[in-house]
N, CA, C and O atoms as a GROMACS GRO file, in nm:
protein
  388
    1MET      N    1   2.359   6.011   1.218
    1MET     CA    2   2.454   5.981   1.323
    1MET      C    3   2.392   5.879   1.417
    1MET      O    4   2.277   5.893   1.458
    2ASN      N    5   2.468   5.776   1.451
    2ASN     CA    6   2.420   5.678   1.546
    2ASN      C    7   2.488   5.700   1.682
    2ASN      O    8   2.569   5.791   1.698
    3LYS      N    9   2.454   5.615   1.778
    3LYS     CA   10   2.505   5.632   1.914
    3LYS      C   11   2.657   5.621   1.920
    3LYS      O   12   2.722   5.697   1.992
    4THR      N   13   2.715   5.528   1.846
    4THR     CA   14   2.860   5.512   1.847
    4THR      C   15   2.930   5.635   1.792
    4THR      O   16   3.030   5.680   1.848
    5GLN      N   17   2.879   5.689   1.684
    5GLN     CA   18   2.938   5.809   1.626
    5GLN      C   19   2.925   5.927   1.721
    5GLN      O   20   3.017   6.007   1.735
    6MET      N   21   2.808   5.938   1.787
    6MET     CA   22   2.789   6.046   1.883
    6MET      C   23   2.886   6.030   2.000
    6MET      O   24   2.943   6.129   2.047
    7ALA      N   25   2.907   5.908   2.047
    7ALA     CA   26   3.000   5.883   2.157
    7ALA      C   27   3.142   5.922   2.117
    7ALA      O   28   3.216   5.978   2.198
    8GLU      N   29   3.180   5.893   1.993
    8GLU     CA   30   3.314   5.931   1.946
    8GLU      C   31   3.331   6.082   1.947
    8GLU      O   32   3.434   6.133   1.991
    9LYS      N   33   3.231   6.155   1.899
    9LYS     CA   34   3.239   6.302   1.898
    9LYS      C   35   3.240   6.358   2.039
    9LYS      O   36   3.315   6.452   2.069
   10LEU      N   37   3.157   6.301   2.127
   10LEU     CA   38   3.153   6.345   2.266
   10LEU      C   39   3.287   6.320   2.334
   10LEU      O   40   3.336   6.404   2.409
   11ALA      N   41   3.346   6.205   2.308
   11ALA     CA   42   3.476   6.171   2.368
   11ALA      C   43   3.584   6.271   2.326
   11ALA      O   44   3.663   6.315   2.408
   12LYS      N   45   3.587   6.306   2.198
   12LYS     CA   46   3.685   6.403   2.150
   12LYS      C   47   3.661   6.542   2.208
   12LYS      O   48   3.755   6.608   2.252
   13LYS      N   49   3.536   6.584   2.209
   13LYS     CA   50   3.501   6.720   2.252
   13LYS      C   51   3.523   6.740   2.403
   13LYS      O   52   3.561   6.849   2.446
   14CYS      N   53   3.500   6.636   2.483
   14CYS     CA   54   3.508   6.649   2.629
   14CYS      C   55   3.627   6.576   2.690
   14CYS      O   56   3.634   6.561   2.812
   15ASP      N   57   3.720   6.532   2.608
   15ASP     CA   58   3.840   6.463   2.656
   15ASP      C   59   3.804   6.343   2.744
   15ASP      O   60   3.853   6.331   2.857
   16LEU      N   61   3.717   6.255   2.690
   16LEU     CA   62   3.677   6.132   2.759
   16LEU      C   63   3.720   6.013   2.676
   16LEU      O   64   3.756   6.026   2.559
   17THR      N   65   3.716   5.896   2.738
   17THR     CA   66   3.734   5.775   2.660
   17THR      C   67   3.602   5.747   2.590
   17THR      O   68   3.496   5.795   2.631
   18LYS      N   69   3.608   5.668   2.483
   18LYS     CA   70   3.485   5.634   2.411
   18LYS      C   71   3.390   5.556   2.502
   18LYS      O   72   3.269   5.575   2.496
   19ALA      N   73   3.444   5.467   2.585
   19ALA     CA   74   3.361   5.388   2.677
   19ALA      C   75   3.289   5.478   2.777
   19ALA      O   76   3.171   5.457   2.806
   20LYS      N   77   3.359   5.579   2.828
   20LYS     CA   78   3.298   5.672   2.924
   20LYS      C   79   3.189   5.755   2.855
   20LYS      O   80   3.085   5.783   2.913
   21ALA      N   81   3.215   5.796   2.730
   21ALA     CA   82   3.117   5.873   2.654
   21ALA      C   83   2.990   5.791   2.631
   21ALA      O   84   2.879   5.844   2.639
   22ILE      N   85   3.005   5.662   2.602
   22ILE     CA   86   2.888   5.575   2.585
   22ILE      C   87   2.810   5.565   2.715
   22ILE      O   88   2.686   5.565   2.713
   23LYS      N   89   2.879   5.556   2.829
   23LYS     CA   90   2.811   5.553   2.959
   23LYS      C   91   2.732   5.681   2.983
   23LYS      O   92   2.620   5.676   3.035
   24VAL      N   93   2.789   5.794   2.946
   24VAL     CA   94   2.720   5.922   2.963
   24VAL      C   95   2.593   5.925   2.878
   24VAL      O   96   2.487   5.963   2.926
   25LEU      N   97   2.605   5.884   2.752
   25LEU     CA   98   2.488   5.882   2.663
   25LEU      C   99   2.382   5.786   2.715
   25LEU      O  100   2.263   5.819   2.712
   26ASP      N  101   2.422   5.669   2.763
   26ASP     CA  102   2.327   5.574   2.820
   26ASP      C  103   2.257   5.632   2.942
   26ASP      O  104   2.136   5.615   2.960
   27ALA      N  105   2.332   5.701   3.027
   27ALA     CA  106   2.274   5.760   3.148
   27ALA      C  107   2.166   5.862   3.113
   27ALA      O  108   2.070   5.879   3.189
   28ILE      N  109   2.180   5.930   3.001
   28ILE     CA  110   2.084   6.031   2.961
   28ILE      C  111   1.969   5.972   2.880
   28ILE      O  112   1.852   6.000   2.907
   29PHE      N  113   2.002   5.890   2.780
   29PHE     CA  114   1.903   5.850   2.680
   29PHE      C  115   1.851   5.707   2.689
   29PHE      O  116   1.764   5.670   2.610
   30ASP      N  117   1.899   5.624   2.780
   30ASP     CA  118   1.858   5.484   2.787
   30ASP      C  119   1.707   5.473   2.809
   30ASP      O  120   1.647   5.556   2.878
   31THR      N  121   1.645   5.370   2.751
   31THR     CA  122   1.501   5.352   2.765
   31THR      C  123   1.464   5.231   2.850
   31THR      O  124   1.346   5.200   2.865
   32LYS      N  125   1.564   5.162   2.907
   32LYS     CA  126   1.535   5.049   2.996
   32LYS      C  127   1.468   5.104   3.122
   32LYS      O  128   1.500   5.214   3.166
   33PRO      N  129   1.374   5.027   3.181
   33PRO     CA  130   1.305   5.075   3.301
   33PRO      C  131   1.401   5.118   3.412
   33PRO      O  132   1.490   5.042   3.451
   34GLY      N  133   1.384   5.239   3.461
   34GLY     CA  134   1.464   5.292   3.570
   34GLY      C  135   1.604   5.336   3.531
   34GLY      O  136   1.685   5.364   3.619
   35GLU      N  137   1.634   5.345   3.403
   35GLU     CA  138   1.771   5.374   3.360
   35GLU      C  139   1.791   5.519   3.314
   35GLU      O  140   1.843   5.599   3.391
   36GLY      N  141   1.752   5.553   3.193
   36GLY     CA  142   1.783   5.684   3.135
   36GLY      C  143   1.716   5.799   3.208
   36GLY      O  144   1.599   5.791   3.245
   37ILE      N  145   1.790   5.906   3.227
   37ILE     CA  146   1.740   6.023   3.301
   37ILE      C  147   1.613   6.079   3.235
   37ILE      O  148   1.515   6.106   3.304
   38ILE      N  149   1.615   6.097   3.105
   38ILE     CA  150   1.498   6.154   3.037
   38ILE      C  151   1.378   6.063   3.050
   38ILE      O  152   1.269   6.110   3.083
   39ALA      N  153   1.395   5.934   3.025
   39ALA     CA  154   1.283   5.840   3.032
   39ALA      C  155   1.226   5.830   3.173
   39ALA      O  156   1.104   5.822   3.190
   40VAL      N  157   1.312   5.832   3.275
   40VAL     CA  158   1.265   5.826   3.414
   40VAL      C  159   1.180   5.948   3.446
   40VAL      O  160   1.075   5.936   3.510
   41GLU      N  161   1.225   6.065   3.403
   41GLU     CA  162   1.149   6.188   3.430
   41GLU      C  163   1.013   6.185   3.357
   41GLU      O  164   0.912   6.226   3.414
   42LEU      N  165   1.011   6.138   3.233
   42LEU     CA  166   0.885   6.130   3.159
   42LEU      C  167   0.791   6.028   3.221
   42LEU      O  168   0.670   6.051   3.226
   43ASP      N  169   0.845   5.914   3.268
   43ASP     CA  170   0.763   5.814   3.338
   43ASP      C  171   0.694   5.874   3.459
   43ASP      O  172   0.580   5.839   3.491
   44ALA      N  173   0.764   5.964   3.527
   44ALA     CA  174   0.710   6.026   3.648
   44ALA      C  175   0.617   6.143   3.615
   44ALA      O  176   0.564   6.208   3.706
   45GLY      N  177   0.596   6.170   3.487
   45GLY     CA  178   0.507   6.278   3.447
   45GLY      C  179   0.571   6.416   3.451
   45GLY      O  180   0.501   6.517   3.445
   46ARG      N  181   0.702   6.419   3.461
   46ARG     CA  182   0.771   6.547   3.466
   46ARG      C  183   0.820   6.589   3.327
   46ARG      O  184   0.826   6.507   3.235
   47VAL      N  185   0.855   6.715   3.315
   47VAL     CA  186   0.903   6.773   3.189
   47VAL      C  187   1.054   6.793   3.200
   47VAL      O  188   1.104   6.832   3.305
   48VAL      N  189   1.126   6.766   3.090
   48VAL     CA  190   1.271   6.789   3.086
   48VAL      C  191   1.296   6.903   2.987
   48VAL      O  192   1.272   6.889   2.867
   49ARG      N  193   1.344   7.017   3.040
   49ARG     CA  194   1.374   7.134   2.956
   49ARG      C  195   1.524   7.154   2.948
   49ARG      O  196   1.592   7.160   3.051
   50ILE      N  197   1.575   7.163   2.827
   50ILE     CA  198   1.716   7.191   2.806
   50ILE      C  199   1.722   7.324   2.732
   50ILE      O  200   1.689   7.332   2.613
   51ALA      N  201   1.764   7.428   2.803
   51ALA     CA  202   1.762   7.564   2.749
   51ALA      C  203   1.836   7.571   2.616
   51ALA      O  204   1.948   7.522   2.603
   52GLY      N  205   1.773   7.632   2.518
   52GLY     CA  206   1.833   7.650   2.386
   52GLY      C  207   1.823   7.528   2.297
   52GLY      O  208   1.852   7.536   2.178
   53PHE      N  209   1.783   7.413   2.354
   53PHE     CA  210   1.774   7.289   2.275
   53PHE      C  211   1.630   7.245   2.258
   53PHE      O  212   1.584   7.229   2.145
   54GLY      N  213   1.558   7.225   2.368
   54GLY     CA  214   1.418   7.185   2.356
   54GLY      C  215   1.362   7.126   2.482
   54GLY      O  216   1.426   7.124   2.587
   55THR      N  217   1.238   7.078   2.470
   55THR     CA  218   1.163   7.025   2.582
   55THR      C  219   1.112   6.885   2.550
   55THR      O  220   1.053   6.862   2.445
   56PHE      N  221   1.136   6.793   2.643
   56PHE     CA  222   1.079   6.659   2.636
   56PHE      C  223   0.962   6.656   2.733
   56PHE      O  224   0.977   6.694   2.849
   57ASP      N  225   0.846   6.608   2.687
   57ASP     CA  226   0.732   6.592   2.775
   57ASP      C  227   0.644   6.480   2.723
   57ASP      O  228   0.679   6.414   2.625
   58THR      N  229   0.531   6.458   2.788
   58THR     CA  230   0.438   6.355   2.744
   58THR      C  231   0.307   6.420   2.703
   58THR      O  232   0.272   6.528   2.750
   59HIS      N  233   0.237   6.352   2.616
   59HIS     CA  234   0.108   6.400   2.568
   59HIS      C  235   0.012   6.283   2.568
   59HIS      O  236   0.047   6.174   2.522
   60ARG      N  237  -0.107   6.303   2.619
   60ARG     CA  238  -0.209   6.197   2.625
   60ARG      C  239  -0.306   6.216   2.509
   60ARG      O  240  -0.372   6.319   2.499
   61SER      N  241  -0.314   6.116   2.421
   61SER     CA  242  -0.413   6.122   2.313
   61SER      C  243  -0.540   6.054   2.361
   61SER      O  244  -0.534   5.957   2.438
   62LYS      N  245  -0.654   6.103   2.319
   62LYS     CA  246  -0.783   6.048   2.359
   62LYS      C  247  -0.815   5.923   2.279
   62LYS      O  248  -0.762   5.902   2.170
   63ALA      N  249  -0.902   5.840   2.334
   63ALA     CA  250  -0.952   5.724   2.260
   63ALA      C  251  -1.039   5.779   2.145
   63ALA      O  252  -1.106   5.881   2.160
   64ARG      N  253  -1.037   5.709   2.032
   64ARG     CA  254  -1.114   5.757   1.918
   64ARG      C  255  -1.148   5.641   1.826
   64ARG      O  256  -1.093   5.532   1.837
   65MET      N  257  -1.240   5.668   1.735
   65MET     CA  258  -1.276   5.568   1.635
   65MET      C  259  -1.185   5.586   1.514
   65MET      O  260  -1.152   5.698   1.476
   66GLY      N  261  -1.147   5.476   1.454
   66GLY     CA  262  -1.066   5.478   1.333
   66GLY      C  263  -1.116   5.373   1.237
   66GLY      O  264  -1.219   5.311   1.260
   67ARG      N  265  -1.044   5.353   1.129
   67ARG     CA  266  -1.081   5.251   1.031
   67ARG      C  267  -0.962   5.161   1.003
   67ARG      O  268  -0.849   5.208   0.991
   68ASN      N  269  -0.989   5.033   0.992
   68ASN     CA  270  -0.888   4.938   0.950
   68ASN      C  271  -0.862   4.966   0.802
   68ASN      O  272  -0.953   4.951   0.721
   69PRO      N  273  -0.739   5.005   0.764
   69PRO     CA  274  -0.714   5.041   0.625
   69PRO      C  275  -0.730   4.924   0.527
   69PRO      O  276  -0.755   4.946   0.409
   70GLY      N  277  -0.715   4.802   0.576
   70GLY     CA  278  -0.728   4.686   0.488
   70GLY      C  279  -0.871   4.648   0.459
   70GLY      O  280  -0.906   4.612   0.346
   71THR      N  281  -0.957   4.658   0.562
   71THR     CA  282  -1.095   4.613   0.546
   71THR      C  283  -1.197   4.726   0.546
   71THR      O  284  -1.310   4.708   0.502
   72GLY      N  285  -1.158   4.842   0.596
   72GLY     CA  286  -1.252   4.953   0.607
   72GLY      C  287  -1.341   4.944   0.729
   72GLY      O  288  -1.425   5.031   0.752
   73GLU      N  289  -1.324   4.838   0.809
   73GLU     CA  290  -1.405   4.820   0.929
   73GLU      C  291  -1.372   4.927   1.033
   73GLU      O  292  -1.256   4.962   1.050
   74PRO      N  293  -1.473   4.979   1.102
   74PRO     CA  294  -1.444   5.074   1.211
   74PRO      C  295  -1.378   5.001   1.328
   74PRO      O  296  -1.416   4.889   1.362
   75ILE      N  297  -1.279   5.065   1.389
   75ILE     CA  298  -1.213   5.008   1.506
   75ILE      C  299  -1.197   5.116   1.613
   75ILE      O  300  -1.192   5.235   1.584
   76GLN      N  301  -1.190   5.071   1.737
   76GLN     CA  302  -1.167   5.162   1.849
   76GLN      C  303  -1.017   5.173   1.872
   76GLN      O  304  -0.950   5.072   1.892
   77ILE      N  305  -0.964   5.295   1.868
   77ILE     CA  306  -0.823   5.320   1.896
   77ILE      C  307  -0.815   5.368   2.041
   77ILE      O  308  -0.874   5.471   2.075
   78PRO      N  309  -0.744   5.295   2.127
   78PRO     CA  310  -0.742   5.331   2.269
   78PRO      C  311  -0.661   5.457   2.298
   78PRO      O  312  -0.576   5.497   2.218
   79ALA      N  313  -0.688   5.518   2.412
   79ALA     CA  314  -0.609   5.633   2.458
   79ALA      C  315  -0.466   5.587   2.482
   79ALA      O  316  -0.442   5.471   2.517
   80LYS      N  317  -0.372   5.679   2.464
   80LYS     CA  318  -0.231   5.643   2.478
   80LYS      C  319  -0.150   5.765   2.518
   80LYS      O  320  -0.181   5.877   2.479
   81THR      N  321  -0.044   5.742   2.596
   81THR     CA  322   0.048   5.849   2.631
   81THR      C  323   0.170   5.840   2.539
   81THR      O  324   0.229   5.733   2.525
   82HIS      N  325   0.205   5.952   2.478
   82HIS     CA  326   0.318   5.958   2.384
   82HIS      C  327   0.428   6.047   2.440
   82HIS      O  328   0.400   6.147   2.506
   83ALA      N  329   0.553   6.011   2.414
   83ALA     CA  330   0.664   6.101   2.443
   83ALA      C  331   0.668   6.204   2.332
   83ALA      O  332   0.641   6.172   2.216
   84ARG      N  333   0.703   6.327   2.368
   84ARG     CA  334   0.704   6.435   2.269
   84ARG      C  335   0.828   6.522   2.291
   84ARG      O  336   0.869   6.545   2.405
   85PHE      N  337   0.885   6.570   2.181
   85PHE     CA  338   0.997   6.664   2.188
   85PHE      C  339   0.959   6.788   2.109
   85PHE      O  340   0.915   6.779   1.994
   86ARG      N  341   0.976   6.904   2.172
   86ARG     CA  342   0.952   7.031   2.103
   86ARG      C  343   1.082   7.110   2.104
   86ARG      O  344   1.132   7.145   2.211
   87PRO      N  345   1.137   7.139   1.986
   87PRO     CA  346   1.264   7.211   1.981
   87PRO      C  347   1.250   7.355   2.030
   87PRO      O  348   1.146   7.419   2.011
   88ALA      N  349   1.355   7.405   2.093
   88ALA     CA  350   1.359   7.544   2.140
   88ALA      C  351   1.388   7.636   2.022
   88ALA      O  352   1.429   7.592   1.914
   89LYS      N  353   1.367   7.764   2.045
   89LYS     CA  354   1.388   7.864   1.940
   89LYS      C  355   1.530   7.858   1.883
   89LYS      O  356   1.549   7.866   1.761
   90GLY      N  357   1.629   7.844   1.970
   90GLY     CA  358   1.768   7.838   1.925
   90GLY      C  359   1.794   7.722   1.829
   90GLY      O  360   1.863   7.740   1.728
   91LEU      N  361   1.741   7.605   1.859
   91LEU     CA  362   1.759   7.489   1.773
   91LEU      C  363   1.683   7.508   1.641
   91LEU      O  364   1.734   7.475   1.534
   92LYS      N  365   1.561   7.559   1.650
   92LYS     CA  366   1.483   7.583   1.527
   92LYS      C  367   1.556   7.678   1.434
   92LYS      O  368   1.565   7.653   1.313
   93GLU      N  369   1.609   7.786   1.490
   93GLU     CA  370   1.678   7.886   1.407
   93GLU      C  371   1.808   7.830   1.349
   93GLU      O  372   1.843   7.862   1.236
   94ARG      N  373   1.877   7.748   1.423
   94ARG     CA  374   2.002   7.691   1.374
   94ARG      C  375   1.978   7.595   1.258
   94ARG      O  376   2.056   7.592   1.162
   95VAL      N  377   1.872   7.518   1.265
   95VAL     CA  378   1.842   7.418   1.162
   95VAL      C  379   1.780   7.483   1.039
   95VAL      O  380   1.806   7.440   0.927
   96ALA      N  381   1.699   7.585   1.058
   96ALA     CA  382   1.629   7.650   0.945
   96ALA      C  383   1.722   7.750   0.880
   96ALA      O  384   1.718   7.869   0.911
   97LYS      N  385   1.804   7.704   0.790
   97LYS     CA  386   1.902   7.790   0.723
   97LYS      C  387   1.844   7.856   0.602
   97LYS      O  388   1.913   7.932   0.534
   0.00000   0.00000   0.00000
């Protein structure tokens, strides 16, 4: 499912226009600086919990040594902050049929 298909389903389910549904999805999921609610909260170091669905948070990986797969040369992999999603029990149980 892509964003347009999700907007169509949201519009039908919530009695919205498709344009309004796209605005709602953008307000929640947009990744432009200062735009999407989830991204803004993660930028600020906060956690977004949606009961029964899951948790969005960030995780900091440490700097480490790795290998260039083409040459085998050792390389330094810098520390990095990653966005992470952990599904809630309800979502896990629904998907695991």
